[in-house]
C-alpha positions in Angstrom: 15.3 -81.4 -25.4 15.0 -83.2 -22.1 12.8 -83.0 -19.1 14.2 -82.7 -15.6 12.1 -82.8 -12.4 13.1 -81.5 -9.0 11.3 -80.8 -5.7 12.1 -78.3 -3.0 10.3 -77.4 0.3 9.0 -73.9 0.5 11.0 -73.1 3.7 14.4 -73.8 2.0 16.9 -70.9 2.4 18.2 -68.9 -0.6 21.4 -70.5 -2.0 20.3 -74.1 -1.3 20.8 -76.7 -4.0 17.8 -77.8 -5.9 19.4 -80.3 -8.3 22.7 -81.4 -10.0 22.2 -80.1 -13.6 25.6 -81.4 -14.9 25.0 -84.9 -13.6 21.4 -85.1 -14.7 22.2 -83.6 -18.2 25.3 -85.7 -18.6 27.5 -82.8 -19.3 31.0 -82.2 -18.2 31.5 -79.4 -15.7 34.2 -77.8 -17.8 31.9 -77.6 -20.8 29.1 -75.8 -19.0 30.9 -72.4 -19.3 31.9 -72.9 -22.9 28.4 -74.0 -23.9 27.0 -70.9 -22.0 24.4 -72.8 -19.9 21.7 -70.3 -18.8 18.1 -69.9 -17.6 15.8 -68.3 -20.1 12.4 -68.4 -18.4 11.4 -65.2 -16.5 10.0 -67.0 -13.5 13.1 -69.1 -13.2 15.4 -66.2 -13.3 13.5 -64.6 -10.4 13.5 -67.7 -8.0 16.5 -69.8 -9.3 20.0 -69.4 -10.6 22.7 -71.7 -12.2 26.1 -72.3 -10.6 28.3 -73.0 -13.6 31.3 -73.8 -11.5 29.5 -76.6 -9.6 26.9 -77.4 -12.2 24.0 -77.0 -9.7 20.6 -75.4 -9.8 20.4 -73.1 -6.8 17.5 -71.4 -5.0 17.7 -67.6 -5.6 15.0 -66.4 -3.1 12.8 -67.9 -0.4 9.7 -69.6 -1.8 6.1 -69.1 -0.4 3.9 -71.9 -1.7 0.7 -70.0 -0.5 1.7 -66.9 -2.4 2.7 -68.8 -5.6 -0.1 -71.3 -5.9 -2.8 -70.3 -3.4 -5.1 -73.2 -2.4 -4.1 -75.4 -5.4 -3.3 -79.0 -4.3 -0.1 -79.0 -6.3 2.4 -76.2 -6.9 5.1 -76.5 -9.7 7.4 -74.0 -11.4 8.6 -74.6 -15.0 12.1 -73.5 -16.1 14.0 -73.6 -19.4 17.7 -74.2 -19.8 19.6 -73.4 -23.0 23.1 -74.7 -24.0 25.0 -73.7 -27.1 27.4 -75.5 -29.3 25.3 -77.4 -30.1 22.1 -75.5 -29.2 20.0 -77.5 -26.8 16.8 -76.6 -24.8 16.0 -78.5 -21.6 12.8 -78.1 -19.6 13.0 -78.3 -15.8 9.9 -78.7 -13.5 10.4 -77.8 -9.8 7.6 -78.9 -7.3 7.3 -76.6 -4.3 6.5 -78.7 -1.3 4.1 -77.4 1.4 5.5 -76.8 4.9 3.3 -76.3 8.0 4.3 -72.6 8.4 0.8 -71.1 9.0 -1.3 -71.5 12.1 -5.2 -71.7 12.0 -6.9 -68.3 12.4 -10.5 -67.3 13.1 -12.1 -64.4 11.1 -12.9 -62.7 14.4 -11.0 -63.1 17.6 -14.2 -62.7 19.6 -17.6 -64.2 18.8 -20.8 -63.0 20.6 -23.9 -65.3 20.6 -27.4 -65.0 22.2 -29.8 -67.6 23.4 -33.1 -67.2 25.2 -33.4 -68.6 28.7 -36.3 -70.7 27.7 -34.4 -72.4 24.9 -34.7 -76.2 24.8 -31.7 -78.5 25.3 -30.2 -79.6 21.9 -30.4 -76.1 20.5 -27.4 -75.5 18.2 -25.5 -72.3 17.8 -23.3 -72.4 14.6 -19.7 -70.9 14.7 -17.5 -69.5 12.0 -14.9 -71.7 10.4 -11.2 -71.1 11.1 -8.8 -70.7 8.1 -5.4 -72.2 7.5 -3.5 -71.4 4.2 -1.6 -74.7 4.4 -2.8 -77.7 2.4 -3.3 -81.4 3.1 -2.3 -82.6 6.5 -1.1 -79.2 7.5 -4.6 -77.7 7.2 -7.2 -77.7 10.0 -7.7 -81.1 11.6 -10.1 -80.5 14.5 -11.8 -78.0 17.0 -11.9 -78.0 20.8 -14.2 -76.1 23.3 -13.4 -75.2 26.8 -15.4 -77.2 29.5 -19.0 -76.0 30.3 -22.0 -77.3 32.2 -24.5 -76.1 29.7 -22.7 -76.3 26.3 -20.8 -78.9 24.2 -19.0 -78.8 20.8 -20.2 -80.6 17.7 -18.2 -80.9 14.4 -19.9 -81.5 11.1 -18.0 -82.1 7.8 -19.2 -80.5 4.6 -19.1 -82.1 1.2 -15.8 -80.4 0.3 -14.2 -81.8 3.5 -14.4 -78.5 5.5 -15.1 -79.1 9.2 -18.0 -76.9 10.7 -18.0 -76.4 14.5 -21.3 -75.9 16.4 -22.2 -75.3 20.1 -25.0 -77.5 21.4 -27.1 -76.6 24.5 -27.1 -79.6 26.9 -28.8 -78.1 30.0 -31.6 -75.6 30.4 -30.5 -72.0 31.2 -31.6 -69.6 33.9 -30.9 -65.9 33.2 -31.4 -64.9 36.8 -28.5 -67.2 37.8 -26.0 -66.8 34.9 -26.7 -64.1 32.4 -23.4 -64.5 30.4 -21.4 -67.6 29.5 -17.8 -67.2 28.3 -16.1 -70.0 26.4 -12.9 -70.6 24.3 -12.9 -72.3 20.9 -9.6 -73.7 19.6 -8.8 -74.9 16.1 -5.9 -77.4 15.5 -4.1 -78.3 12.3 -2.5 -81.7 11.4 1.1 -80.5 10.9 4.1 -81.5 12.9 4.5 -79.7 15.1 0.8 -78.9 15.6 -0.2 -75.2 15.3 -3.5 -73.8 16.7 -5.6 -70.7 16.8 -8.3 -69.6 19.4 -11.4 -67.4 19.5 -13.3 -66.1 22.5 -17.0 -67.1 22.5 -19.5 -65.0 24.6 -23.0 -66.3 25.0 -25.7 -63.9 26.4 -28.8 -65.4 27.9 -31.8 -63.4 26.9 -34.5 -62.7 29.4 -38.1 -63.9 28.9 -41.0 -61.4 29.2 -42.7 -62.5 32.4 -43.3 -59.1 34.2 -45.8 -56.3 33.0 -45.1 -52.5 33.4 -46.3 -50.9 36.6 -47.4 -47.2 36.9 -46.6 -45.4 40.2 -49.0 -43.9 41.2 -51.7 -45.1 38.9 -53.7 -41.8 39.2 -52.0 -38.4 39.5 -53.0 -34.7 39.4 -50.9 -31.7 38.0 -51.6 -27.9 38.3 -50.4 -25.8 35.3 -50.5 -22.1 34.5 -52.1 -21.3 31.2 -49.3 -19.0 30.1 -46.6 -21.6 30.0 -44.6 -21.7 26.8 -45.0 -24.5 24.3 -42.8 -27.4 25.3 -43.2 -27.0 29.0 -42.8 -30.3 30.9 -46.2 -31.2 32.5 -45.0 -34.4 34.2 -42.9 -37.6 33.7 -44.6 -40.9 34.3 -43.0 -43.3 36.7 -43.3 -46.8 35.2 -41.2 -49.8 36.1 -40.7 -53.3 34.5 -38.7 -56.0 36.2 -37.7 -57.6 32.9 -34.6 -56.7 31.0 -33.9 -55.8 27.4 -36.9 -55.6 25.1 -39.0 -57.1 27.8 -38.3 -54.2 30.1 -38.3 -51.5 27.4 -41.6 -49.6 27.8 -43.4 -47.6 25.2 -46.0 -44.9 26.1 -49.1 -43.8 24.2 -52.3 -41.9 24.8 -55.4 -44.0 25.5 -58.5 -42.6 23.9 -62.1 -43.6 25.0 -65.6 -42.3 24.6 -65.5 -40.7 28.0 -62.1 -39.0 27.3 -62.2 -37.6 23.7 -58.9 -37.0 22.0 -58.9 -33.2 22.2 -56.1 -33.2 24.7 -53.8 -34.9 22.1 -53.8 -31.5 20.2 -52.6 -29.7 23.3 -50.1 -32.2 24.9 -47.4 -34.4 23.6 -46.1 -37.7 25.0 -42.6 -39.0 24.5 -43.1 -42.7 23.7 -39.7 -43.7 25.2 -39.3 -41.5 28.3 -43.0 -41.0 29.3 -42.6 -37.1 29.4 -45.8 -35.2 28.9 -45.3 -31.6 27.5 -47.4 -28.9 26.1 -47.4 -28.6 22.3 -49.9 -25.7 22.0 -50.9 -22.7 24.0 -53.3 -23.5 26.9 -56.3 -21.3 27.4 -58.1 -21.3 30.7 -61.2 -19.7 29.2 -61.5 -22.5 26.7 -61.0 -25.4 29.2 -60.0 -25.4 32.9 -58.9 -29.1 33.1 -57.9 -32.0 31.0 -58.1 -35.8 31.7 -55.3 -37.8 30.1 -55.0 -41.7 30.0 -51.6 -43.2 29.1 -50.9 -46.8 28.1 -47.5 -48.3 29.0 -46.5 -51.4 26.9 -43.3 -53.3 26.9 -41.6 -54.9 23.8 -41.7 -58.5 25.0 -43.2 -61.4 23.1 -46.0 -61.6 24.0 -46.1 -57.9 25.0 -47.5 -56.9 28.4 -49.0 -53.4 29.3 -50.0 -51.2 32.2 -52.2 -48.0 32.5 -51.7 -44.5 34.0 -54.2 -41.7 34.6 -53.4 -38.0 34.8 -55.5 -34.9 35.5 -54.2 -31.5 34.4 -55.8 -28.4 36.0 -55.1 -24.9 34.6 -54.5 -21.7 36.6 -56.1 -18.6 35.0 -53.6 -15.7 34.5 -53.1 -12.7 32.2 -52.3 -14.8 29.1 -53.2 -12.4 26.3 -50.5 -10.0 25.0 -51.4 -6.6 23.5 -51.5 -6.5 19.7 -49.9 -3.6 17.7 -51.4 -2.5 14.4 -49.5 -0.2 12.1 -52.2 1.7 10.4 -50.1 4.1 8.3 -46.4 4.9 7.8 -44.9 7.8 5.8 -41.5 6.6 4.7 -39.2 8.1 3.6 -39.4 11.4 5.5 -37.4 14.5 4.5 -34.4 15.2 6.8 -35.5 18.8 7.1 -39.0 17.9 8.5 -40.1 20.2 11.3 -40.7 18.9 14.8 -44.2 17.6 15.2 -44.5 16.0 11.7 -46.7 12.9 11.8 -44.7 9.8 10.8 -47.1 6.9 11.5 -50.5 6.0 13.0 -50.5 3.1 15.4 -53.4 1.2 17.0 -53.3 -1.4 19.9 -55.8 -4.0 21.2 -55.8 -6.6 24.0 -58.3 -9.5 24.3 -58.1 -9.5 28.0 -60.5 -7.4 30.1 -60.2 -5.1 33.1 -56.7 -4.1 34.0 -55.3 -6.8 31.8 -56.7 -5.0 28.8 -55.3 -1.5 29.6 -52.3 -0.9 27.2 -49.6 1.8 27.1 -47.1 2.3 24.3 -43.4 3.1 24.6 -40.4 3.8 22.2 -36.7 4.3 22.9 -35.9 7.7 24.4 -32.8 8.3 22.3 -34.9 8.4 19.1 -35.9 11.8 17.7 -39.6 10.8 17.8 -42.4 10.6 20.4 -45.8 9.0 20.7 -48.9 11.2 21.0 -52.3 9.7 22.1 -55.0 10.6 19.6 -57.9 8.8 21.3 -58.4 5.4 23.1 -56.1 2.7 21.7 -54.9 5.0 18.9 -51.5 6.8 18.8 -49.5 9.1 16.5 -45.8 8.9 16.0 -44.3 12.4 15.4 -40.9 13.9 15.1 -39.4 15.3 18.3 -36.2 16.9 17.0 -34.1 17.7 13.9 -33.2 14.9 11.6 -29.8 14.5 9.9 -29.4 11.9 7.1 -25.7 12.2 7.2 -25.6 11.0 10.8 -28.4 8.4 10.5 -29.8 7.4 7.1 -32.7 5.6 8.8 -34.1 4.4 12.1 -35.3 1.0 13.3 -38.2 2.1 15.5 -39.4 -0.5 18.0 -42.8 0.2 19.5 -43.5 -1.7 22.8 -47.0 -2.3 24.1 -47.4 -3.2 27.8 -50.7 -4.1 29.5 -51.6 -3.6 33.2 -51.9 -7.2 34.2 -50.1 -8.9 37.0 -47.6 -9.7 35.8 -47.9 -7.3 32.8 -47.6 -8.7 29.3 -45.8 -6.9 26.6 -45.3 -7.1 22.8 -43.3 -5.0 20.4 -43.3 -4.2 16.7 -40.3 -2.9 14.8 -40.4 -1.0 11.5 -37.8 0.9 9.5 -38.1 4.6 8.7 -35.9 5.9 5.9 -34.6 9.5 5.9 -34.7 11.2 2.5 -31.6 13.3 1.7 -31.8 17.1 1.4 -29.0 19.1 -0.1 -27.8 20.7 3.1 -24.0 19.9 2.9 -21.6 21.8 0.6 -18.8 19.8 -1.0 -15.5 19.9 0.8 -12.0 19.8 -0.7 -9.5 17.5 0.9 -7.2 20.6 1.2 -8.1 24.2 0.6 -4.7 24.9 -0.8 -2.6 22.7 -3.0 0.7 23.1 -4.8 1.5 21.7 -8.3 4.5 22.0 -10.6 4.5 21.9 -14.4 7.3 22.2 -16.9 7.2 25.2 -19.1 6.6 24.6 -22.8 4.6 21.5 -21.8 2.2 20.5 -24.6 -1.4 21.7 -24.2 -3.5 19.1 -22.5 -0.7 18.1 -20.0 -2.1 16.9 -16.7 -1.0 19.3 -13.9 -2.9 18.3 -10.8 -6.0 16.5 -9.6 -8.2 18.0 -6.9 -10.7 15.9 -5.0 -13.7 16.8 -3.0 -16.4 14.9 -1.1 -20.0 15.5 -0.3 -21.7 13.7 2.6 -25.0 13.9 0.8 -26.2 11.2 -1.6 -27.6 10.8 -5.0 -27.9 13.9 -7.1 -27.0 16.0 -4.1 -23.6 14.3 -4.0 -22.9 14.5 -7.8 -20.0 16.9 -8.1 -18.7 19.0 -11.0 -15.5 21.0 -11.0 -14.7 24.4 -12.7 -12.0 27.0 -12.7 -13.0 30.5 -11.5 -11.5 33.7 -13.0 -10.8 35.8 -10.0 -9.2 38.7 -11.9 -5.8 38.3 -10.3 -4.1 37.7 -13.6 -4.2 40.1 -16.5 -5.4 37.3 -18.8 -8.3 35.0 -17.6 -6.9 31.9 -16.0 -9.1 29.8 -18.2 -6.9 30.7 -21.1 -4.0 28.9 -19.3 -5.8 26.0 -17.7 -8.9 23.9 -17.9 -10.4 21.3 -15.6 -12.2 18.1 -16.1 -15.6 18.7 -14.6 -16.0 15.1 -13.6 -12.8 14.0 -12.0 -11.1 17.4 -11.1 -8.0 16.9 -13.2 -6.4 20.2 -14.2 -4.9 20.4 -17.7 -2.9 23.1 -19.5 -4.7 24.9 -22.4 -1.5 26.2 -24.0 2.2 26.2 -23.5 3.4 28.1 -20.5 6.3 30.5 -20.3 8.4 30.6 -17.1 9.9 33.9 -18.1 6.4 35.4 -18.4 4.6 33.8 -15.5 6.4 31.9 -12.8 3.3 31.0 -10.7 -0.4 30.8 -11.1 -3.2 30.8 -8.6 -5.9 28.6 -10.0 -9.1 28.9 -8.0 -11.2 25.8 -8.4 -14.8 25.5 -7.5 -16.7 22.3 -6.9 -20.5 22.3 -7.1 -23.0 19.6 -6.4 -26.1 18.9 -8.4 -28.6 19.6 -5.7 -31.3 22.2 -5.7 -30.2 24.7 -4.7 -26.7 23.8 -5.6 -23.9 24.2 -3.0 -20.3 24.8 -3.7 -16.9 25.5 -2.2 -13.5 26.6 -3.6 -9.9 25.8 -3.3 -6.7 27.4 -4.6 -4.1 25.4 -6.5 -0.7 27.2 -6.8 0.8 26.0 -10.0 4.6 26.7 -10.2 6.2 26.8 -13.6 9.5 24.9 -13.8 12.1 26.7 -16.0 13.4 25.1 -19.2 16.4 26.2 -21.2 14.4 27.8 -24.0 16.2 31.1 -24.2 19.5 31.6 -25.8 22.0 34.0 -24.3 21.7 37.6 -25.5 24.9 39.6 -26.0 24.3 43.1 -24.4 27.8 44.4 -25.1 29.1 44.9 -27.6 25.8 45.6 -29.4 26.3 45.1 -33.1 23.8 44.5 -35.9 23.3 40.9 -36.9 25.9 39.9 -39.5 28.3 42.8 -38.5 31.5 42.7 -36.5 32.6 44.8 -33.6 35.9 46.7 -34.2 38.3 47.3 -31.4 41.7 48.9 -31.5 44.5 48.4 -29.0 48.0 49.7 -28.7 50.6 47.7 -30.5 52.9 47.5 -27.5 50.8 45.9 -24.8 51.9 43.2 -22.4 50.2 39.8 -22.0 47.2 40.1 -19.7 46.1 43.4 -21.2 42.3 43.8 -21.1 41.1 44.3 -24.7 37.3 44.4 -24.0 34.6 42.5 -22.2 31.7 40.5 -23.5 28.5 41.1 -21.5 25.6 38.7 -22.0 22.4 37.9 -20.3 20.0 34.9 -20.3 16.3 35.2 -19.7 16.2 31.8 -18.1 16.9 31.1 -14.4 19.2 28.9 -12.3 21.6 26.6 -14.1 20.0 27.6 -17.4 21.2 31.2 -16.9 24.8 30.4 -16.0 26.9 31.6 -18.9 30.4 30.6 -20.1 32.5 32.3 -22.8 34.9 30.7 -25.2 36.7 31.5 -28.5 35.8 29.4 -31.5 38.7 27.5 -32.8 40.5 28.8 -35.9 43.2 27.5 -38.2 45.9 29.6 -36.7 46.5 30.3 -33.0 45.3 33.7 -31.8 47.3 35.9 -29.4 44.1 36.4 -27.3 42.1 34.5 -24.8 38.7 34.9 -23.2 37.9 34.3 -19.6 35.5 31.4 -19.3 33.2 33.0 -16.7 33.7 36.7 -17.0 33.9 37.2 -20.7 37.0 39.3 -20.6 39.2 39.3 -23.7 42.8 39.7 -22.8 46.1 39.6 -24.7 47.6 36.1 -24.3 51.1 36.9 -25.8 53.2 39.8 -27.1 52.0 41.3 -30.3 54.0 42.3 -33.3 53.6 45.8 -34.7 53.1 44.6 -38.3 50.3 42.1 -37.4 47.1 42.3 -39.4 43.8 42.8 -37.7 42.6 39.7 -35.8 39.1 38.3 -36.2 37.7 36.7 -33.1 34.4 34.8 -32.8 33.3 34.7 -29.1 30.7 32.1 -28.3 28.5 32.6 -25.2 26.9 29.3 -24.0 24.5 28.7 -21.1 24.5 25.8 -18.7 21.2 24.3 -19.7 20.3 21.0 -21.2 20.5 21.2 -24.2 22.9 24.1 -24.1 22.0 27.2 -26.1 24.5 29.7 -27.4 25.1 33.1 -29.1 28.2 34.5 -30.7 29.7 37.8 -31.7 32.5 38.7 -34.1 35.2 41.0 -32.8 37.9 42.5 -35.1 41.0 43.7 -33.1 43.3 46.2 -34.8 46.7 47.5 -33.6 47.5 51.1 -33.4 51.0 52.4 -32.6 51.4 54.8 -29.7 47.7 55.0 -29.0 45.4 54.2 -26.1 42.4 52.0 -26.4 39.7 53.7 -28.3 36.8 52.9 -26.0 34.8 55.8 -27.2 34.3 54.0 -30.5 33.1 50.9 -28.8 30.7 52.8 -26.6 29.5 55.1 -29.4 30.8 58.1 -27.5 32.1 61.3 -29.2 35.8 60.9 -29.9 38.4 63.6 -29.6 38.9 65.3 -32.8 42.4 64.7 -34.3 42.6 68.4 -35.0 42.8 69.2 -31.3 46.5 69.6 -30.9 46.6 71.7 -27.8 46.0 68.8 -25.4 47.6 70.4 -22.4 45.3 73.4 -22.6 42.3 71.1 -22.7 43.5 69.1 -19.7 44.0 72.3 -17.6 40.5 73.5 -18.5 39.0 70.1 -17.6 40.7 70.0 -14.2 39.5 73.5 -13.4 36.0 72.6 -14.4 36.0 69.5 -12.3 37.2 71.5 -9.3 34.5 74.1 -9.7 31.8 71.5 -10.0 33.1 69.6 -7.0 33.1 72.8 -4.8 29.5 73.6 -5.9 28.5 70.0 -5.1 30.0 70.1 -1.6 28.4 73.5 -0.9 25.0 72.2 -1.9 25.4 69.1 0.2 26.5 71.2 3.2 23.6 73.5 2.9 21.1 70.6 2.8 22.6 69.0 5.9 22.6 72.3 7.8 19.0 72.9 6.8 18.0 69.5 8.0 19.5 70.3 11.4 22.1 67.6 11.3 24.6 68.3 14.0 27.0 65.6 13.0 26.8 64.2 9.5 28.8 62.1 7.2 28.9 61.9 3.5 26.8 58.8 3.5 24.2 60.5 5.7 23.8 63.3 3.3 23.8 60.9 0.4 20.7 59.3 1.7 17.7 59.8 -0.5 19.5 61.7 -3.2 19.9 58.9 -5.7 17.3 58.2 -8.3 14.7 55.6 -7.4 15.5 52.6 -9.5 12.9 51.2 -11.7 12.7 47.8 -10.2 9.9 45.6 -9.2 9.1 43.3 -6.3 6.6 40.5 -6.6 5.7 38.1 -3.8 3.2 35.3 -3.3 2.4 34.1 0.2 0.9 30.9 1.4 -1.9 31.0 3.9 0.4 29.9 6.7 2.4 33.1 6.3 5.5 31.8 4.5 6.7 33.2 1.2 5.8 30.8 -1.5 7.3 32.7 -4.4 9.6 35.7 -4.4 10.9 37.7 -7.4 13.2 40.7 -7.3 14.2 42.3 -10.6 16.1 45.2 -12.0 15.4 47.6 -14.8 16.3 46.6 -18.3 19.1 44.6 -19.7 21.8 47.2 -19.4 23.5 45.2 -16.7 24.0 41.5 -16.3 23.4 41.7 -12.5 19.8 42.9 -12.5 19.5 42.6 -8.8 22.0 45.4 -8.0 21.8 49.2 -8.1 24.7 51.6 -7.5 25.1 55.0 -5.9 28.7 56.1 -6.2 28.1 59.7 -5.4 25.1 62.0 -4.5 25.2 63.3 -8.1 24.9 60.0 -9.8 21.8 59.2 -11.6 22.7 55.8 -12.9 21.7 52.6 -11.0 23.8 49.6 -11.7 23.8 47.8 -8.4 21.3 47.1 -5.6 22.5 45.5 -2.4 19.6 44.0 -0.5 19.6 41.7 2.6 18.1 38.3 2.5 14.4 37.9 3.5 13.4 35.9 6.5 10.8 33.2 6.0 10.0 32.7 9.6 6.6 34.3 9.8 4.1 36.6 8.0 5.1 39.5 10.2 8.8 39.1 9.5 8.0 38.7 5.8 6.1 42.0 5.8 9.0 43.6 7.7 11.4 42.3 5.1 9.2 43.7 2.3 9.3 47.1 3.9 13.0 46.9 4.3 13.4 46.1 0.6 11.1 49.0 -0.3 13.2 51.4 1.8 16.4 50.0 0.3 15.0 50.4 -3.2 14.1 54.0 -2.4 17.4 54.9 -0.9 20.1 52.4 -2.0 22.9 54.5 -0.6 21.6 54.4 3.0 24.5 53.5 5.3 26.7 52.4 2.4 30.4 52.3 3.2 32.9 53.8 0.7 34.4 51.2 -1.5 38.1 50.4 -1.4 40.3 51.6 -4.2 40.6 48.1 -5.4 37.6 45.9 -4.6 38.2 43.1 -7.0 38.1 39.3 -6.6 41.4 37.6 -6.5 42.3 35.2 -9.2 41.9 32.2 -6.8 38.4 33.3 -5.8 36.9 33.3 -9.2 34.9 30.2 -10.2 35.3 28.2 -13.3 38.0 28.9 -15.8 38.3 32.5 -14.6 40.2 31.3 -11.5 42.6 28.7 -10.6 39.9 26.4 -9.2 37.2 24.7 -11.1 33.8 25.4 -9.8 32.6 21.9 -10.3 35.4 20.3 -8.1 35.3 22.2 -4.8 31.8 21.2 -3.8 28.3 20.3 -4.8 26.5 22.8 -7.1 22.9 23.6 -6.5 20.9 20.9 -8.1 17.6 22.6 -8.9 16.2 25.9 -10.0 15.0 26.9 -6.5 18.3 26.3 -4.9 20.0 28.4 -7.6 17.7 31.3 -7.0 18.3 31.0 -3.2 22.0 31.0 -4.0 21.7 34.2 -5.9 19.8 35.7 -3.1 22.6 34.8 -0.7 25.1 36.5 -3.1 23.0 39.6 -2.8 23.0 39.4 1.0 26.8 39.1 1.1 27.1 42.0 -1.3 25.0 44.1 1.1 27.2 43.1 4.0 30.2 44.2 2.0 28.6 47.5 1.4 27.9 47.9 5.1 31.6 47.5 5.7 31.2 44.3 7.6 33.0 42.2 5.0 34.5 42.4 1.6 32.5 41.5 -1.4 34.4 38.5 -2.4 37.3 38.0 0.0 37.6 37.0 3.6 36.1 33.9 5.1 32.5 34.7 4.5 30.5 31.9 3.0 27.0 33.5 3.2 25.7 30.3 4.8 26.6 28.3 1.7 28.7 25.8 3.7 25.7 24.9 5.8 23.6 24.1 2.7 26.0 22.8 0.1 28.9 21.4 2.3 31.9 22.9 4.0 33.8 23.3 0.8 31.1 25.4 -1.0 31.9 29.1 -0.7 31.7 32.1 -3.0 34.5 30.8 -5.1 32.1 28.0 -6.3 29.5 30.5 -7.6 29.6 32.0 -11.1 31.1 35.5 -10.8 28.2 37.5 -12.1 29.9 40.8 -11.0 32.6 40.2 -13.5 30.0 40.9 -16.2 30.2 44.6 -15.3 32.7 46.2 -17.6 34.0 49.8 -17.1 34.8 51.2 -20.6 38.2 52.8 -21.0 39.7 50.8 -18.2 41.4 47.5 -17.7 39.9 47.2 -14.2 37.0 44.8 -13.3 35.2 44.1 -10.1 37.7 41.9 -8.3 39.2 41.7 -4.9 42.1 43.8 -3.8 44.1 40.7 -3.2 44.0 39.7 -6.9 47.3 39.4 -8.5 46.2 38.7 -12.1 45.2 42.3 -13.1 47.7 44.2 -11.1 50.3 44.4 -13.8 47.8 45.3 -16.5 46.3 48.0 -14.4 49.7 49.5 -13.6 50.8 49.6 -17.2 47.7 51.4 -18.3 47.7 54.0 -15.5 48.6 56.8 -17.9 45.8 55.8 -20.2 43.3 56.0 -17.4 44.1 59.6 -16.8 43.8 60.5 -20.4 40.5 58.8 -20.7 39.1 60.1 -17.4 36.8 62.5 -19.1 35.3 59.9 -21.3 34.8 57.6 -18.3 32.9 60.3 -16.4 30.7 60.8 -19.3 
């Protein structure tokens, strides 16, 4: 290893050469790279770098000797150089040379000194030393002071060589001539060029205490009323001192002597700095009419000098005693039903003054329901002066004011709180007297239905509410067997599963009662509507066969496709979508020559039959539109008979013609004659009745009025308090017809009711609802009133039937009703349209009538989108169904069976 030594000034720029390493190490420049010359010390890598191409040690960054070595006299950096092949280690020492790059600087740019004006010449004022980070000759060399008549600069050197500047007083000072002296102190270093730093020196000349405080005037007099509040300014002493600073700063204090005892110090206060005299306690003329006060004024000079002031305070006698209110007794709380005149409190007053100043009167606010009654001198009673209501005011802050008769009058007041005790005088109130709730049928017992809420403005026990359900006798079974209520929170729960088909709506009267004595209560009604579920499977009305049996039907062998074999009639106890039925044949291994209409249930011949075919077994499934869907099925066995007509008598359990009757022509003649005779008698009876009634002009429909049997139907309605129908149910009699909302009157002699045409009800007002109810009643009593004769063919066309019965799918033309209420309204619209058809205004299913469906369900929604319930009516012995005259589908079948209709006419009439 070898030792190399270099030096570099601290102000050298980065990249400057520090030393020639190749030369000093004796190494060829070309071998520096191969031997991998490099710095290995951390400090050297930060400040230096090696130029291998030139073999030089270069400065990597600017050096700051003061930052690297501080105040150290020497500053050296040690480096290590490594060369390989062979491995060699060289030490390099670099001395950082100081440069005069820092100017002297004082700790404070401004220095303030003080000296008294009586200071002797030669007095020294030390100054702070300036600082210079540079070392040696570049550090501080000397100090200089700006010229002055009174001050000079003296420099002393400490043991460590630091120079200490001092200001020396050369000439006596006079504060009255010059109060402040301003000088400039300069520090110079020994560098080249010379750098300097300055500081401003301000010398204040302090005044000497040569003037005593003077009071003006020395003796004064003040008049003061005895009723002044504590802290009132009595006077402010006027004292002057010609000196300044502490010599002119005067402090005040009371002067106590034997002739002037210190009692006034308890009544008056003196501000030691301002000389203000104030009252610190109430002044009483009766105790003392005047006070003598002596005040000492002393400055803060050295030595201190003082002056004296004398003050006489004379009091003016006034009405200085306020009335005093004494609350003798108070009855709190007081019941809110207290009668007027009830004594609430006893109040006494007193006043230490005499004469008019001692006469006292009491007052309270006029808006309070109380009044003061004088019992005897200086004693009053506070009594009620009106009804109290805790719900409006639970308590009163009563302020009693007492005023004497002095001049000016003095007053005092006393406030106390009177609490009003609650009385159970408010019944609970429901948030709404009528509420509506909905619950799904078959919901589990304990299902929450609705929560009623009530409030009671009373408090405590009087506001503790309990709920209960009342049995009002409106239902056959107590309402408590259907619902129960939580007596604490008013939540209504079901007690058992509910059946929509049995009860569609309940009126649940709820009573809320408080716990007061006596208890008060109120009631509200909750209308609970049962929402239908698909819990009833379809019931097949026709054909009616025992369970496990099959229905046998015979048809002629030679029938054309489209021939009506029979019709399946089914009903569903549910409502809405759940009651919409569809018919289909169960799939079999072999194809059947029959088909069933999806909506109407009609079974027709699909293809030509062979005479030798065996009986066909059909399983017809009836499925509703609920979720999940329920179904029922019936087995029909169809047999072929050659040269025969459909034996509908067998299917309807009617008496069949005996095969022994061979004289068919004779029987037909007898039947025609009998029918003619019966018709003549019937018309004669009708004419007689019309003549007896005095009808000048009559029609068949007029005479038909009232002759039909009154149908066994029912009408139930539930109205809301605002007059609108909340629930409406119109039903027919029995399950003999799919359309239970119809009754028929084909002739005055008819006693069967299969159809009822009613007009829709108006929900506009209570009066219109009642009128609608009367109209329905009259319609039920005389269903043939004003009914037009039906056309010979009043059937729906094939294109107007919904679902698979027609050419258009009912789910594609428009939006179906999406809830149970809309479906029931839709059925009511169908009834209204049927009534209009009966009045002759429109046909039942044809024309452009939409019954208002387009306005509710869209312009594409018409009758053809509604399940054709009228197709469920089947006329035994005939291939005809209730369709429009424009229908093309059944025309051929009806024509081919025309002869058969004549032969079975007697059976049809039966």
